[in-house]
PyMOL CGO cylinders between C-alpha atoms (Angstrom):
from pymol import cmd
from pymol.cgo import CYLINDER

trace = [
    CYLINDER, 107.28, 272.00, 81.15, 106.92, 269.97, 78.11, 0.3, 1, 1, 1, 1, 1, 1,
    CYLINDER, 106.92, 269.97, 78.11, 105.06, 273.08, 76.11, 0.3, 1, 1, 1, 1, 1, 1,
    CYLINDER, 105.06, 273.08, 76.11, 108.07, 275.37, 77.14, 0.3, 1, 1, 1, 1, 1, 1,
    CYLINDER, 108.07, 275.37, 77.14, 110.55, 272.71, 75.54, 0.3, 1, 1, 1, 1, 1, 1,
    CYLINDER, 110.55, 272.71, 75.54, 108.09, 273.32, 72.23, 0.3, 1, 1, 1, 1, 1, 1,
    CYLINDER, 108.09, 273.32, 72.23, 107.82, 276.71, 72.36, 0.3, 1, 1, 1, 1, 1, 1,
    CYLINDER, 107.82, 276.71, 72.36, 111.73, 277.15, 73.14, 0.3, 1, 1, 1, 1, 1, 1,
    CYLINDER, 111.73, 277.15, 73.14, 112.49, 274.78, 69.68, 0.3, 1, 1, 1, 1, 1, 1,
    CYLINDER, 112.49, 274.78, 69.68, 109.76, 276.76, 67.80, 0.3, 1, 1, 1, 1, 1, 1,
    CYLINDER, 109.76, 276.76, 67.80, 111.46, 280.07, 68.79, 0.3, 1, 1, 1, 1, 1, 1,
    CYLINDER, 111.46, 280.07, 68.79, 114.28, 278.26, 67.44, 0.3, 1, 1, 1, 1, 1, 1,
    CYLINDER, 114.28, 278.26, 67.44, 113.37, 277.47, 64.20, 0.3, 1, 1, 1, 1, 1, 1,
    CYLINDER, 113.37, 277.47, 64.20, 111.41, 280.77, 63.50, 0.3, 1, 1, 1, 1, 1, 1,
    CYLINDER, 111.41, 280.77, 63.50, 115.03, 282.78, 64.39, 0.3, 1, 1, 1, 1, 1, 1,
    CYLINDER, 115.03, 282.78, 64.39, 116.72, 280.31, 62.30, 0.3, 1, 1, 1, 1, 1, 1,
    CYLINDER, 116.72, 280.31, 62.30, 114.37, 280.99, 59.09, 0.3, 1, 1, 1, 1, 1, 1,
    CYLINDER, 114.37, 280.99, 59.09, 114.47, 284.48, 59.59, 0.3, 1, 1, 1, 1, 1, 1,
    CYLINDER, 114.47, 284.48, 59.59, 118.49, 284.30, 59.60, 0.3, 1, 1, 1, 1, 1, 1,
    CYLINDER, 118.49, 284.30, 59.60, 118.22, 282.04, 56.50, 0.3, 1, 1, 1, 1, 1, 1,
    CYLINDER, 118.22, 282.04, 56.50, 115.56, 284.10, 54.57, 0.3, 1, 1, 1, 1, 1, 1,
    CYLINDER, 115.56, 284.10, 54.57, 118.01, 287.26, 55.52, 0.3, 1, 1, 1, 1, 1, 1,
    CYLINDER, 118.01, 287.26, 55.52, 121.25, 285.97, 54.25, 0.3, 1, 1, 1, 1, 1, 1,
    CYLINDER, 121.25, 285.97, 54.25, 119.90, 284.71, 51.10, 0.3, 1, 1, 1, 1, 1, 1,
    CYLINDER, 119.90, 284.71, 51.10, 118.50, 287.93, 50.47, 0.3, 1, 1, 1, 1, 1, 1,
    CYLINDER, 118.50, 287.93, 50.47, 121.42, 289.70, 51.44, 0.3, 1, 1, 1, 1, 1, 1,
    CYLINDER, 121.42, 289.70, 51.44, 123.97, 287.22, 49.16, 0.3, 1, 1, 1, 1, 1, 1,
    CYLINDER, 123.97, 287.22, 49.16, 121.39, 287.86, 45.96, 0.3, 1, 1, 1, 1, 1, 1,
    CYLINDER, 121.39, 287.86, 45.96, 119.99, 291.35, 46.36, 0.3, 1, 1, 1, 1, 1, 1,
    CYLINDER, 119.99, 291.35, 46.36, 122.39, 293.18, 48.84, 0.3, 1, 1, 1, 1, 1, 1,
    CYLINDER, 122.39, 293.18, 48.84, 122.24, 294.46, 52.09, 0.3, 1, 1, 1, 1, 1, 1,
    CYLINDER, 122.24, 294.46, 52.09, 121.25, 297.90, 51.22, 0.3, 1, 1, 1, 1, 1, 1,
    CYLINDER, 121.25, 297.90, 51.22, 118.69, 296.74, 48.99, 0.3, 1, 1, 1, 1, 1, 1,
    CYLINDER, 118.69, 296.74, 48.99, 116.93, 294.06, 51.28, 0.3, 1, 1, 1, 1, 1, 1,
    CYLINDER, 116.93, 294.06, 51.28, 114.22, 295.38, 53.56, 0.3, 1, 1, 1, 1, 1, 1,
    CYLINDER, 114.22, 295.38, 53.56, 112.93, 293.90, 56.99, 0.3, 1, 1, 1, 1, 1, 1,
    CYLINDER, 112.93, 293.90, 56.99, 109.51, 293.26, 54.84, 0.3, 1, 1, 1, 1, 1, 1,
    CYLINDER, 109.51, 293.26, 54.84, 111.36, 291.35, 52.40, 0.3, 1, 1, 1, 1, 1, 1,
    CYLINDER, 111.36, 291.35, 52.40, 112.86, 289.28, 54.97, 0.3, 1, 1, 1, 1, 1, 1,
    CYLINDER, 112.86, 289.28, 54.97, 109.60, 288.78, 56.80, 0.3, 1, 1, 1, 1, 1, 1,
    CYLINDER, 109.60, 288.78, 56.80, 107.83, 287.72, 53.61, 0.3, 1, 1, 1, 1, 1, 1,
    CYLINDER, 107.83, 287.72, 53.61, 110.79, 284.97, 52.45, 0.3, 1, 1, 1, 1, 1, 1,
    CYLINDER, 110.79, 284.97, 52.45, 110.65, 283.89, 56.23, 0.3, 1, 1, 1, 1, 1, 1,
    CYLINDER, 110.65, 283.89, 56.23, 106.83, 283.70, 55.91, 0.3, 1, 1, 1, 1, 1, 1,
    CYLINDER, 106.83, 283.70, 55.91, 106.66, 285.99, 59.50, 0.3, 1, 1, 1, 1, 1, 1,
    CYLINDER, 106.66, 285.99, 59.50, 105.42, 289.73, 59.88, 0.3, 1, 1, 1, 1, 1, 1,
    CYLINDER, 105.42, 289.73, 59.88, 108.12, 292.40, 59.99, 0.3, 1, 1, 1, 1, 1, 1,
    CYLINDER, 108.12, 292.40, 59.99, 107.28, 292.65, 63.61, 0.3, 1, 1, 1, 1, 1, 1,
    CYLINDER, 107.28, 292.65, 63.61, 107.93, 289.38, 64.40, 0.3, 1, 1, 1, 1, 1, 1,
    CYLINDER, 107.93, 289.38, 64.40, 111.73, 289.97, 62.64, 0.3, 1, 1, 1, 1, 1, 1,
    CYLINDER, 111.73, 289.97, 62.64, 112.68, 293.10, 64.48, 0.3, 1, 1, 1, 1, 1, 1,
    CYLINDER, 112.68, 293.10, 64.48, 111.29, 290.96, 67.83, 0.3, 1, 1, 1, 1, 1, 1,
    CYLINDER, 111.29, 290.96, 67.83, 114.36, 288.51, 67.13, 0.3, 1, 1, 1, 1, 1, 1,
    CYLINDER, 114.36, 288.51, 67.13, 116.77, 291.24, 65.57, 0.3, 1, 1, 1, 1, 1, 1,
    CYLINDER, 116.77, 291.24, 65.57, 116.15, 294.90, 66.44, 0.3, 1, 1, 1, 1, 1, 1,
    CYLINDER, 116.15, 294.90, 66.44, 117.98, 296.09, 63.78, 0.3, 1, 1, 1, 1, 1, 1,
    CYLINDER, 117.98, 296.09, 63.78, 119.08, 295.02, 60.19, 0.3, 1, 1, 1, 1, 1, 1,
    CYLINDER, 119.08, 295.02, 60.19, 122.54, 295.55, 60.93, 0.3, 1, 1, 1, 1, 1, 1,
    CYLINDER, 122.54, 295.55, 60.93, 122.04, 293.08, 64.10, 0.3, 1, 1, 1, 1, 1, 1,
    CYLINDER, 122.04, 293.08, 64.10, 120.44, 290.57, 61.90, 0.3, 1, 1, 1, 1, 1, 1,
    CYLINDER, 120.44, 290.57, 61.90, 123.35, 290.70, 59.47, 0.3, 1, 1, 1, 1, 1, 1,
    CYLINDER, 123.35, 290.70, 59.47, 126.09, 290.13, 62.22, 0.3, 1, 1, 1, 1, 1, 1,
    CYLINDER, 126.09, 290.13, 62.22, 124.07, 287.86, 64.46, 0.3, 1, 1, 1, 1, 1, 1,
    CYLINDER, 124.07, 287.86, 64.46, 125.95, 284.79, 63.37, 0.3, 1, 1, 1, 1, 1, 1,
    CYLINDER, 125.95, 284.79, 63.37, 129.15, 285.94, 63.56, 0.3, 1, 1, 1, 1, 1, 1,
    CYLINDER, 129.15, 285.94, 63.56, 128.56, 287.84, 66.68, 0.3, 1, 1, 1, 1, 1, 1,
    CYLINDER, 128.56, 287.84, 66.68, 127.65, 284.23, 68.22, 0.3, 1, 1, 1, 1, 1, 1,
    CYLINDER, 127.65, 284.23, 68.22, 131.10, 282.57, 66.88, 0.3, 1, 1, 1, 1, 1, 1,
    CYLINDER, 131.10, 282.57, 66.88, 133.01, 285.45, 68.32, 0.3, 1, 1, 1, 1, 1, 1,
    CYLINDER, 133.01, 285.45, 68.32, 131.23, 285.16, 71.80, 0.3, 1, 1, 1, 1, 1, 1,
    CYLINDER, 131.23, 285.16, 71.80, 131.99, 281.53, 71.41, 0.3, 1, 1, 1, 1, 1, 1,
    CYLINDER, 131.99, 281.53, 71.41, 135.62, 282.51, 70.56, 0.3, 1, 1, 1, 1, 1, 1,
    CYLINDER, 135.62, 282.51, 70.56, 135.81, 284.92, 73.65, 0.3, 1, 1, 1, 1, 1, 1,
    CYLINDER, 135.81, 284.92, 73.65, 134.43, 282.33, 76.24, 0.3, 1, 1, 1, 1, 1, 1,
    CYLINDER, 134.43, 282.33, 76.24, 137.00, 279.79, 74.70, 0.3, 1, 1, 1, 1, 1, 1,
    CYLINDER, 137.00, 279.79, 74.70, 139.69, 282.33, 75.45, 0.3, 1, 1, 1, 1, 1, 1,
    CYLINDER, 139.69, 282.33, 75.45, 138.73, 283.40, 79.10, 0.3, 1, 1, 1, 1, 1, 1,
    CYLINDER, 138.73, 283.40, 79.10, 137.47, 279.81, 80.10, 0.3, 1, 1, 1, 1, 1, 1,
    CYLINDER, 137.47, 279.81, 80.10, 140.29, 277.81, 78.66, 0.3, 1, 1, 1, 1, 1, 1,
    CYLINDER, 140.29, 277.81, 78.66, 140.84, 274.65, 80.67, 0.3, 1, 1, 1, 1, 1, 1,
    CYLINDER, 140.84, 274.65, 80.67, 143.50, 274.77, 83.59, 0.3, 1, 1, 1, 1, 1, 1,
    CYLINDER, 143.50, 274.77, 83.59, 146.83, 274.38, 82.45, 0.3, 1, 1, 1, 1, 1, 1,
    CYLINDER, 146.83, 274.38, 82.45, 146.06, 275.67, 78.68, 0.3, 1, 1, 1, 1, 1, 1,
    CYLINDER, 146.06, 275.67, 78.68, 147.98, 278.38, 77.15, 0.3, 1, 1, 1, 1, 1, 1,
    CYLINDER, 147.98, 278.38, 77.15, 146.11, 281.03, 74.78, 0.3, 1, 1, 1, 1, 1, 1,
    CYLINDER, 146.11, 281.03, 74.78, 146.80, 279.16, 71.88, 0.3, 1, 1, 1, 1, 1, 1,
    CYLINDER, 146.80, 279.16, 71.88, 145.51, 275.82, 73.19, 0.3, 1, 1, 1, 1, 1, 1,
    CYLINDER, 145.51, 275.82, 73.19, 142.29, 277.25, 73.84, 0.3, 1, 1, 1, 1, 1, 1,
    CYLINDER, 142.29, 277.25, 73.84, 142.05, 278.83, 70.20, 0.3, 1, 1, 1, 1, 1, 1,
    CYLINDER, 142.05, 278.83, 70.20, 143.30, 275.41, 68.72, 0.3, 1, 1, 1, 1, 1, 1,
    CYLINDER, 143.30, 275.41, 68.72, 140.28, 273.65, 70.55, 0.3, 1, 1, 1, 1, 1, 1,
    CYLINDER, 140.28, 273.65, 70.55, 138.00, 276.54, 69.61, 0.3, 1, 1, 1, 1, 1, 1,
    CYLINDER, 138.00, 276.54, 69.61, 139.05, 276.17, 66.07, 0.3, 1, 1, 1, 1, 1, 1,
    CYLINDER, 139.05, 276.17, 66.07, 138.53, 272.66, 66.00, 0.3, 1, 1, 1, 1, 1, 1,
    CYLINDER, 138.53, 272.66, 66.00, 135.26, 272.16, 67.81, 0.3, 1, 1, 1, 1, 1, 1,
    CYLINDER, 135.26, 272.16, 67.81, 133.89, 275.15, 66.04, 0.3, 1, 1, 1, 1, 1, 1,
    CYLINDER, 133.89, 275.15, 66.04, 134.69, 274.35, 62.26, 0.3, 1, 1, 1, 1, 1, 1,
    CYLINDER, 134.69, 274.35, 62.26, 133.54, 270.70, 62.93, 0.3, 1, 1, 1, 1, 1, 1,
    CYLINDER, 133.54, 270.70, 62.93, 130.31, 271.76, 63.58, 0.3, 1, 1, 1, 1, 1, 1,
    CYLINDER, 130.31, 271.76, 63.58, 129.99, 274.22, 60.53, 0.3, 1, 1, 1, 1, 1, 1,
    CYLINDER, 129.99, 274.22, 60.53, 126.79, 273.93, 58.58, 0.3, 1, 1, 1, 1, 1, 1,
    CYLINDER, 126.79, 273.93, 58.58, 124.94, 275.24, 55.42, 0.3, 1, 1, 1, 1, 1, 1,
    CYLINDER, 124.94, 275.24, 55.42, 124.22, 278.07, 57.45, 0.3, 1, 1, 1, 1, 1, 1,
    CYLINDER, 124.22, 278.07, 57.45, 128.09, 278.90, 57.91, 0.3, 1, 1, 1, 1, 1, 1,
    CYLINDER, 128.09, 278.90, 57.91, 128.45, 278.77, 53.75, 0.3, 1, 1, 1, 1, 1, 1,
    CYLINDER, 128.45, 278.77, 53.75, 125.63, 280.95, 53.55, 0.3, 1, 1, 1, 1, 1, 1,
    CYLINDER, 125.63, 280.95, 53.55, 126.60, 283.45, 56.01, 0.3, 1, 1, 1, 1, 1, 1,
    CYLINDER, 126.60, 283.45, 56.01, 129.87, 283.52, 54.17, 0.3, 1, 1, 1, 1, 1, 1,
    CYLINDER, 129.87, 283.52, 54.17, 128.43, 283.88, 50.54, 0.3, 1, 1, 1, 1, 1, 1,
    CYLINDER, 128.43, 283.88, 50.54, 126.42, 286.91, 52.43, 0.3, 1, 1, 1, 1, 1, 1,
    CYLINDER, 126.42, 286.91, 52.43, 129.62, 288.36, 53.44, 0.3, 1, 1, 1, 1, 1, 1,
    CYLINDER, 129.62, 288.36, 53.44, 131.55, 287.73, 50.31, 0.3, 1, 1, 1, 1, 1, 1,
    CYLINDER, 131.55, 287.73, 50.31, 129.01, 290.23, 48.57, 0.3, 1, 1, 1, 1, 1, 1,
    CYLINDER, 129.01, 290.23, 48.57, 128.66, 292.69, 51.16, 0.3, 1, 1, 1, 1, 1, 1,
    CYLINDER, 128.66, 292.69, 51.16, 131.76, 294.00, 51.77, 0.3, 1, 1, 1, 1, 1, 1,
    CYLINDER, 131.76, 294.00, 51.77, 130.76, 296.40, 54.46, 0.3, 1, 1, 1, 1, 1, 1,
    CYLINDER, 130.76, 296.40, 54.46, 129.15, 293.51, 56.63, 0.3, 1, 1, 1, 1, 1, 1,
    CYLINDER, 129.15, 293.51, 56.63, 132.93, 291.77, 56.11, 0.3, 1, 1, 1, 1, 1, 1,
    CYLINDER, 132.93, 291.77, 56.11, 134.08, 295.03, 57.74, 0.3, 1, 1, 1, 1, 1, 1,
    CYLINDER, 134.08, 295.03, 57.74, 131.93, 294.70, 60.46, 0.3, 1, 1, 1, 1, 1, 1,
    CYLINDER, 131.93, 294.70, 60.46, 132.73, 291.52, 61.15, 0.3, 1, 1, 1, 1, 1, 1,
    CYLINDER, 132.73, 291.52, 61.15, 136.51, 291.77, 61.24, 0.3, 1, 1, 1, 1, 1, 1,
    CYLINDER, 136.51, 291.77, 61.24, 136.20, 294.53, 63.47, 0.3, 1, 1, 1, 1, 1, 1,
    CYLINDER, 136.20, 294.53, 63.47, 134.25, 292.64, 65.99, 0.3, 1, 1, 1, 1, 1, 1,
    CYLINDER, 134.25, 292.64, 65.99, 136.96, 289.39, 65.25, 0.3, 1, 1, 1, 1, 1, 1,
    CYLINDER, 136.96, 289.39, 65.25, 139.62, 292.33, 66.06, 0.3, 1, 1, 1, 1, 1, 1,
    CYLINDER, 139.62, 292.33, 66.06, 138.01, 293.06, 69.35, 0.3, 1, 1, 1, 1, 1, 1,
    CYLINDER, 138.01, 293.06, 69.35, 138.06, 289.92, 70.55, 0.3, 1, 1, 1, 1, 1, 1,
    CYLINDER, 138.06, 289.92, 70.55, 141.65, 288.95, 69.47, 0.3, 1, 1, 1, 1, 1, 1,
    CYLINDER, 141.65, 288.95, 69.47, 142.34, 292.07, 71.50, 0.3, 1, 1, 1, 1, 1, 1,
    CYLINDER, 142.34, 292.07, 71.50, 141.00, 290.55, 74.58, 0.3, 1, 1, 1, 1, 1, 1,
    CYLINDER, 141.00, 290.55, 74.58, 143.23, 287.19, 73.70, 0.3, 1, 1, 1, 1, 1, 1,
    CYLINDER, 143.23, 287.19, 73.70, 146.18, 289.55, 73.66, 0.3, 1, 1, 1, 1, 1, 1,
    CYLINDER, 146.18, 289.55, 73.66, 145.53, 290.60, 76.87, 0.3, 1, 1, 1, 1, 1, 1,
    CYLINDER, 145.53, 290.60, 76.87, 145.20, 287.24, 78.16, 0.3, 1, 1, 1, 1, 1, 1,
    CYLINDER, 145.20, 287.24, 78.16, 148.18, 285.96, 76.57, 0.3, 1, 1, 1, 1, 1, 1,
    CYLINDER, 148.18, 285.96, 76.57, 150.02, 289.39, 77.65, 0.3, 1, 1, 1, 1, 1, 1,
    CYLINDER, 150.02, 289.39, 77.65, 148.95, 288.13, 81.22, 0.3, 1, 1, 1, 1, 1, 1,
    CYLINDER, 148.95, 288.13, 81.22, 149.84, 284.70, 80.52, 0.3, 1, 1, 1, 1, 1, 1,
    CYLINDER, 149.84, 284.70, 80.52, 153.75, 285.26, 79.55, 0.3, 1, 1, 1, 1, 1, 1,
    CYLINDER, 153.75, 285.26, 79.55, 154.01, 288.30, 82.34, 0.3, 1, 1, 1, 1, 1, 1,
    CYLINDER, 154.01, 288.30, 82.34, 154.12, 291.02, 79.84, 0.3, 1, 1, 1, 1, 1, 1,
    CYLINDER, 154.12, 291.02, 79.84, 151.80, 294.31, 79.67, 0.3, 1, 1, 1, 1, 1, 1,
    CYLINDER, 151.80, 294.31, 79.67, 148.87, 294.55, 77.85, 0.3, 1, 1, 1, 1, 1, 1,
    CYLINDER, 148.87, 294.55, 77.85, 150.31, 296.89, 75.43, 0.3, 1, 1, 1, 1, 1, 1,
    CYLINDER, 150.31, 296.89, 75.43, 153.74, 295.12, 74.99, 0.3, 1, 1, 1, 1, 1, 1,
    CYLINDER, 153.74, 295.12, 74.99, 154.73, 294.71, 71.14, 0.3, 1, 1, 1, 1, 1, 1,
    CYLINDER, 154.73, 294.71, 71.14, 154.91, 290.98, 71.70, 0.3, 1, 1, 1, 1, 1, 1,
    CYLINDER, 154.91, 290.98, 71.70, 151.21, 290.23, 72.54, 0.3, 1, 1, 1, 1, 1, 1,
    CYLINDER, 151.21, 290.23, 72.54, 150.05, 293.05, 70.12, 0.3, 1, 1, 1, 1, 1, 1,
    CYLINDER, 150.05, 293.05, 70.12, 151.71, 291.49, 67.06, 0.3, 1, 1, 1, 1, 1, 1,
    CYLINDER, 151.71, 291.49, 67.06, 150.49, 287.98, 68.32, 0.3, 1, 1, 1, 1, 1, 1,
    CYLINDER, 150.49, 287.98, 68.32, 147.07, 289.11, 68.09, 0.3, 1, 1, 1, 1, 1, 1,
    CYLINDER, 147.07, 289.11, 68.09, 147.66, 291.02, 65.27, 0.3, 1, 1, 1, 1, 1, 1,
    CYLINDER, 147.66, 291.02, 65.27, 148.74, 287.30, 63.50, 0.3, 1, 1, 1, 1, 1, 1,
    CYLINDER, 148.74, 287.30, 63.50, 146.28, 285.80, 65.15, 0.3, 1, 1, 1, 1, 1, 1,
    CYLINDER, 146.28, 285.80, 65.15, 143.18, 287.39, 63.88, 0.3, 1, 1, 1, 1, 1, 1,
    CYLINDER, 143.18, 287.39, 63.88, 144.67, 287.28, 60.36, 0.3, 1, 1, 1, 1, 1, 1,
    CYLINDER, 144.67, 287.28, 60.36, 145.18, 283.11, 61.01, 0.3, 1, 1, 1, 1, 1, 1,
    CYLINDER, 145.18, 283.11, 61.01, 141.58, 282.90, 62.55, 0.3, 1, 1, 1, 1, 1, 1,
    CYLINDER, 141.58, 282.90, 62.55, 139.70, 284.78, 59.84, 0.3, 1, 1, 1, 1, 1, 1,
    CYLINDER, 139.70, 284.78, 59.84, 141.75, 282.77, 57.03, 0.3, 1, 1, 1, 1, 1, 1,
    CYLINDER, 141.75, 282.77, 57.03, 141.08, 279.41, 58.87, 0.3, 1, 1, 1, 1, 1, 1,
    CYLINDER, 141.08, 279.41, 58.87, 137.35, 280.48, 59.17, 0.3, 1, 1, 1, 1, 1, 1,
    CYLINDER, 137.35, 280.48, 59.17, 137.24, 280.62, 55.55, 0.3, 1, 1, 1, 1, 1, 1,
    CYLINDER, 137.24, 280.62, 55.55, 139.60, 277.45, 54.56, 0.3, 1, 1, 1, 1, 1, 1,
    CYLINDER, 139.60, 277.45, 54.56, 138.51, 275.05, 57.82, 0.3, 1, 1, 1, 1, 1, 1,
    CYLINDER, 138.51, 275.05, 57.82, 140.28, 272.15, 56.47, 0.3, 1, 1, 1, 1, 1, 1,
    CYLINDER, 140.28, 272.15, 56.47, 142.12, 270.01, 59.30, 0.3, 1, 1, 1, 1, 1, 1,
    CYLINDER, 142.12, 270.01, 59.30, 145.46, 270.64, 57.24, 0.3, 1, 1, 1, 1, 1, 1,
    CYLINDER, 145.46, 270.64, 57.24, 144.72, 274.28, 57.11, 0.3, 1, 1, 1, 1, 1, 1,
    CYLINDER, 144.72, 274.28, 57.11, 144.34, 274.34, 61.13, 0.3, 1, 1, 1, 1, 1, 1,
    CYLINDER, 144.34, 274.34, 61.13, 147.47, 272.29, 61.61, 0.3, 1, 1, 1, 1, 1, 1,
    CYLINDER, 147.47, 272.29, 61.61, 149.49, 274.55, 59.59, 0.3, 1, 1, 1, 1, 1, 1,
    CYLINDER, 149.49, 274.55, 59.59, 148.00, 277.64, 61.35, 0.3, 1, 1, 1, 1, 1, 1,
    CYLINDER, 148.00, 277.64, 61.35, 148.49, 276.72, 64.99, 0.3, 1, 1, 1, 1, 1, 1,
    CYLINDER, 148.49, 276.72, 64.99, 152.10, 275.57, 64.24, 0.3, 1, 1, 1, 1, 1, 1,
    CYLINDER, 152.10, 275.57, 64.24, 152.48, 279.13, 62.40, 0.3, 1, 1, 1, 1, 1, 1,
    CYLINDER, 152.48, 279.13, 62.40, 151.25, 280.64, 65.61, 0.3, 1, 1, 1, 1, 1, 1,
    CYLINDER, 151.25, 280.64, 65.61, 153.10, 278.37, 68.04, 0.3, 1, 1, 1, 1, 1, 1,
    CYLINDER, 153.10, 278.37, 68.04, 156.50, 279.38, 66.15, 0.3, 1, 1, 1, 1, 1, 1,
    CYLINDER, 156.50, 279.38, 66.15, 155.81, 282.84, 66.15, 0.3, 1, 1, 1, 1, 1, 1,
    CYLINDER, 155.81, 282.84, 66.15, 155.19, 282.90, 69.89, 0.3, 1, 1, 1, 1, 1, 1,
    CYLINDER, 155.19, 282.90, 69.89, 158.09, 281.32, 70.23, 0.3, 1, 1, 1, 1, 1, 1,
    CYLINDER, 158.09, 281.32, 70.23, 160.26, 283.73, 68.84, 0.3, 1, 1, 1, 1, 1, 1,
    CYLINDER, 160.26, 283.73, 68.84, 158.78, 286.19, 71.08, 0.3, 1, 1, 1, 1, 1, 1,
    CYLINDER, 158.78, 286.19, 71.08, 160.67, 284.66, 74.45, 0.3, 1, 1, 1, 1, 1, 1,
    CYLINDER, 160.67, 284.66, 74.45, 163.84, 286.53, 72.47, 0.3, 1, 1, 1, 1, 1, 1,
    CYLINDER, 163.84, 286.53, 72.47, 162.24, 289.36, 71.67, 0.3, 1, 1, 1, 1, 1, 1,
    CYLINDER, 162.24, 289.36, 71.67, 163.93, 293.06, 72.57, 0.3, 1, 1, 1, 1, 1, 1,
    CYLINDER, 163.93, 293.06, 72.57, 162.13, 295.25, 75.22, 0.3, 1, 1, 1, 1, 1, 1,
    CYLINDER, 162.13, 295.25, 75.22, 160.29, 298.07, 73.99, 0.3, 1, 1, 1, 1, 1, 1,
    CYLINDER, 160.29, 298.07, 73.99, 162.34, 301.66, 73.66, 0.3, 1, 1, 1, 1, 1, 1,
]
cmd.load_cgo(trace, "trace")
């Protein structure tokens, strides 16, 4: 039992070492110029170990963000009773950004220097936000493809993206106030023609 916990911690450390090595190399050399062998050497593991943890270089590059997007999707789907979708989004932003660490900063640096990876993460964020739009539509009694929930989802995607890059409390406060005000205007929206 004790060795099981030690093994899991060892795996987690190895996985993080691979992520850190990859993100540093992607930020310094670029995604395309970095090989699995380069990552393995920097992480002090074999190339096979890298591919056991991350089957492709793209999966490795997006792994950190995918985990963030999964946490957001879970927060929206499994929100507390009585909470709105926006309440869940706000709680997730505050909790997730409070736990940000230097790997998050390194991930951001990697994305800044590799626009193709930023595009991939934006698509993933959009998918999660669209799921949020479906939840919001259900919450409001709207059809999932109505203009209001789609517009709210587009605004939320932009706001979340900005807040993830500028996660100070004041920015979260402003972002949530902006989204709440926008949602309030939907109550008087005209029907789609």
